[in-house]
N, C-alpha and C positions, 0 to 999 in steps of 0.2 A: 504494500500500500504506500502510495506517495510517489513522488517526493512531496513531503509535507513538513511543516515546522513553523519556526518563529523567526522573524526578521525585524530588527530594530533600526535598520538604516533609514536614511531620509527618503530613499527611493521606494520604500515600502508604503504603498498607498492605502493599506488596510490597517486600522488600529490594532494594537497588540491584543486587546481583549477579544476582538473578533477573530484574530488569528488563533488564539487559544481555544475558542469555541469550535472552530473548524478542526483543529488538531485533535481535540478530544473526540470529536465525531469519527475521525480517521482511526484513532487508537481503538475505539470501540468496535469498528468494523474489523480491524486486524485481529483483535482479541476473539471476536465471535467466529471469524473464519479461520483462525489459527494461521495467520499470515504475518510475515515480518513487515516492519515499517521502516522506510528510508527517511531520515530526518535531516532537513535543511535548517541550519541555525547560524544567524549572524548577529553578533553583539547581544545575544539573549540567552546565554548558557545558564545563568542563574535561574531565569524564569522557566527555561525548558526543564532543567533538573527538578525544580519544585513541582512542576506540573506532572512530570513522569512519576515522581515519588508519591504524590497524592493519588494519582490514577492507580498505581499499584496497590496502595494501601486501601483505597475505598472501592475500587471497581474490579479488582482481580482476586477476590477472596475465593471464588468458586471456579475460576478459570485462570490459566497461567497468563502472566504478562507476555505480550507479544515481543518477539526479538526486535530490538531497535538498533538500527545502523546509523551512526552519526556520520553522515556523508561529508567528505572533505573536511575532516575535523581540524579546527584551529582554535579550540577553546583553551581556557587557562589550564596550566599543568595540574593545579590542585583539584580540578574537576574530574580528572581521569579516574582516580579511585572511587569517587562518588558516583559517576556514571557506571563504572564497572560493577559496583554493588547492585545496581539496578539491572544488570545483565546486558548492558549496551555493548555494541561493537563499535570500533573506531576505524574509519576508512580514511586513507591518505592517498592523495594524487600527486602528480609531479609538477604542480603549478602553484608556487614553486616549492621544491623540496629544499628549503634553506636550513640554516643552523637551528633556528627555533623549532622548525618542524621535526628535524632529526631528534632533538632533545625530547620533544613531545612524544615522538614515536617510541623512543627507548623506554618511556614510562608506562606504555600500554602493555598489559599482560599479553603474551604471544597468542594465547587462545582467544583473544578478543581483537586481534589485528586483521584488517582487510586492506587491500590495495585497489585503486580505481584510476581511470583516466579522466573522468568527468566529461567524456566525449558526448556531444560535439562542442560543448562549451570550453572556454579557455584554450589551453594548449600546453604542451610539455615545456618545462623550463629548458634553458639553453643546454645545460649539461645532460639532460635526458634526450633532447633532440640529437645531440652529438653522438649518442650511443645508439641511435635508431635512424640514421640517415637513409638506410636501405628501405625504410618504410614510407618514404615520401610518396605523395600521390603521383599519378601518371603525369600530371601537368607540372610537376616539380614543387608544388605548394606543400608546405609542412602543416597540413590541417590536423587537428586533433582527432584521433579515432581509437577504437578499442585495441588496435594492433600495437599501440604504444605501451600496453600494459607490461610486456616483458621487459622493455627498457626501464620502466619505472621500478619494477621489481629488482632489476640488476642494480640500479642506482641506490635504491633503498637498502638493499642487502649490504652494499659496500659502506654506506653511511653508518649503519648500525652495527657493523662488524659481524655480519652473519653470512653463511654460505647461501648463494643465490638459489640453489635448488631446494635447500631446506626452507627458506623463506617462501618460495613458490608453493611447496607442499603444504606448509602451515597455513598460508592464507587461502589456498584452494580448499583445504579441509574446513576451515572456518566458514568460507562462503557456502560450501555444501551444507554445513550444519544450519546456517541461517536460511538459505534460499532453496535447499533441497538439491538432490542429484540432478544435474542438467541432462544426463542420459535418460532419466526417468521421463522427462517431458518429451524427449524425442521418441521414446518407445510408445508413449501415449498417442502422439501424433501419427506414428506409423500404424499403430493398431486401428486408429480411427479411419485412416486412409484405406487400409486393407479391408476393413469391415464394409466401408462404403462401396468398394469395387466388387465385393462378393455378393452384394444384394441383387 
């Protein structure tokens, strides 16, 4: 479910209280359908944490809290353990993967770490682009796309002092735990197509 969340920037045209109401609606849908939630948050990490904590306490007594992914996480370091206690996952992209992001990433429990490209928005930082030049578009443009994920993983692994394949395996396992086995979705589609052709 999502991307949904809270945004306190000036460009946000909807008041925070209205955003909270919509987010709560999305959280209820995710809880009832047992689906994960992808959360967007800009300058509102305190408000987001409080809303999630209250939702878990008051509305998840009989059903589990949905898995929450903090998309492109750039929150304060002291919020990492607080969100982790709520079962949140922290996703990082390569735009940019600067020193503050690396320090933040090192504080995230490995079983809660995810990587993303945020494609098609943004674009890889220069050092990520440099390790993925072979992934340029046919017209030579370096547009952001999912194929940059491997370069982001390589750059992140070097930055946090971890083997690239180990980080890839860890984040893939985390993603499958949150979103499910991608192969299962393909099998369901194949089954649906085959059933349709045999009618």
